[in-house]
N, C-alpha and C positions, 0 to 999 in steps of 0.2 A: 125574850129580850121586849121592852117595851118602849117606844120611842114616840115622842110629837116633833113633827119637823116643820114649824112656820115659818112660812117667807119673810113675812115683815111682822115688826112687832107694833109699827102704828100703823093704823090706815087712816085715809085723808079724812078728817072731820070729825076725828074721834080719837080719844085718849089713848095714853098706853095700855097695850094689850087688849083695850077693851074688845075689840072685833074677836077676840080669841078666847076670851075671860071664861065663857060657860064650858068650852071644849076642854080649857085648863083645869077647871074646877073638877068634871066630870073624870078625867084620865088620872089626876093626882087621887080623887077619892078622898078617902079618910087618914092620909098620909100629912104629917104636921112637920118634918123636918126637913127642910130645900138646901143644899150648897148651891150657893150661885158663882159662876165663873165670869169675872168682869172683863177679861184681858182683850177683849177687842177693843174697849174703851179707853180712855187715856185716865180718868176720877174713878178709880175703882171703888174706892168708899162711896162716893156720890151715887155711884151707878148700881151698887149693892143696897144702898139705903133706899132707892128709887123701887126697885124690885121689892124690896122686902116690905115698903108702904101698899105697894100694890096689890102684893099676895095675903096681908095683913087681915083683910075681911074674910078670907077662907080659912083663916086659923092655922096658918103655915108660917113657922118660924123660918128666917133668910138668915145664912151666913155665907160670907164671902171667902172664896179657898184661899183667898190671900191675907187671912185675918188669923190664923192659925196655921200650925205645921201640917203639913199635907195628910201625915197619915191619920192624927186625930181627927180633922175634919171629914175626911171622907169616909171613917169609921161613924162617925154622926150621921151621916147623910141618908136619908130615907128617899132622897130624888135628887135630881140634878138639873140644873137649867144655866146653859151657856148663854148669852147675850148676844146682840149683834153689834156691829163695830166693823173695825177692819179685820179681816179673816189670816192676814200674814202678822198681824201683830198679835193675834190671839194662840196661834200656832207656835210661833217663835218662842212667845212667854211660856207656852206648855212643856216645848221642848228643853227650855232652860232650866226651868223648877223639875224635869224629870217626873211630869204629870202625866203623860199621853197613856203611856200603858198602864199604870194605877187606874186611872178614869176607865181605860176600857174594860179592865180587868170588874171593876164595880158595876157598871153597867149591865155587864154579861153576866154579872150573877144574879141580877134582879132587879135593883134600884132602877125606877122609870128616867129615862132624860129625855129632857125639852130642850130644844134649839130653834133659836130664830135669827134668820138672815145667817150672821158668820157662825153662829153656834149650828146651823142646819148644815152649812158648808163641810163642818168640823165632823157631821157625821157619817159623812163621804167616806169611799177610801182614800181620796186625796181631795185637797182646795182647789185643782186644776180648773174647775168649773165658777169660781167665784167671779164677781165682779170688780173686786178691789184692786187698787194698784198695790205694788209691794212695796210698801214702806217699811217693811221688815223683813229680814233675811232669815226664814227659818232652817236649820240644817238638810230639811226634808219637806215636800209637799206630802207626804202621807200624812193620813190624820184617824179618826179612829177605826172607820169602816163599820160603824154599826148598821150599814147596809150596803149591798154588793153594787150598787148603782152610783151615779152624779144625779146633782140635784143643780140646778141655776136659778137662786132665789131672784125675787125681784123680777122674775120674766117680763119683756116688752114685746109686745106685737112690732113688728115696724109699720110705720104712718106713711099710709099713702100719700098724704099730702104734703109730706115732710121735703125740704131739699136738703138735707143735712146729708152728706155723701161719705160720711164713715160707717164703717161695719154696723149692720142691724145685731142683733143678740142672736138669731138665726144663723147669722154668718158666723159667728166667733164660735157658736157651738158645732157647727160641721167644721171649722178649722181642727176645732178640737179633735173630731173624729177621723180628721187625716192620718192623726200619730198614735190614736187612743181607741180601744174597742168598748170600753162600757157605755150602756144607754145614759141618756141625759135627759132628765126631766124637767120642762121649763115651769116652773113653780110660781104662777101668777101671783101679785099681792093680793091678800084676802085669802089665800089657799093654804093649806096646810096636807101633810102626810101623818097618821095613824098608825104606829106599828103595835100589832098584840101578838107577838110569837109569830108565827108563820102567816098572819093576815095582815094585808096593807090595805087600806083605804084612804082614797081622796077626801078632805072634808073642805069647808069653807064656802066661799060665795064665787068662786072662780075656778072654770076649767085649767086644765093643765096641759102642756104639750110636750109629746114625748118624742126625744129624738135617737134613732137607732143605727148604728153605722150601715151606710148602703142602702138605708129604706128611706121613702117618704115620711115626715112628723106625722102623727098621730093623735088626734085631740082626746082627752078624757073629761067626763063633766064630773061637777063634785057628786060624791058618792060613789063612784067606782071602786070596782075592788081591783087595786093591782099587785096581788100577791104574787103575780107572775114575775114581778121584778125581784123576788127576792130567791127565786130558784138559781 
């Protein structure tokens, strides 16, 4: 199984996917046909066109999974990309269209998977560590389970100068561990995970913070081997 799980699709001061464009090009290699899943957004045609335009310089043809019948478009796919937006809306639409199982089977059979933000949440066992509001009501929170641990994209460190009294991201993850056992990787913006079979590495410009139930958080720098999380 191959997967590239990106924290964010747009980095401050740069264009769409610019900060990870080289990694995407290296990850996809000579592949030419990619199916895009736009369901985390509201304008599916516009979102698909944005991705198609961004990947065109790489020689990649993009089709939206909503544009044709599911079996036809998935059989055509050499790779899959799920974009960011609202994770609840994304998962709900995949359940509604009965696409979650076929998509999981496709990626496990070999075609590489790219996820950004909500698309990264979708690769986890559940979407319980998303930052999004539940604007839709999927029949289950279970997701693709392409990795056996949870990710929290856009992870933010507490601001020591802030007077905000709401929960920090770390507090919310610790709350998750009060009722759930899987590790949670706080993936800061500008960072990504790349899975190649049984190997998992942290890439990008920023470190990640790993939370394990009953343990103190641990920091991992870019380039770190995180393959132990796949065990």
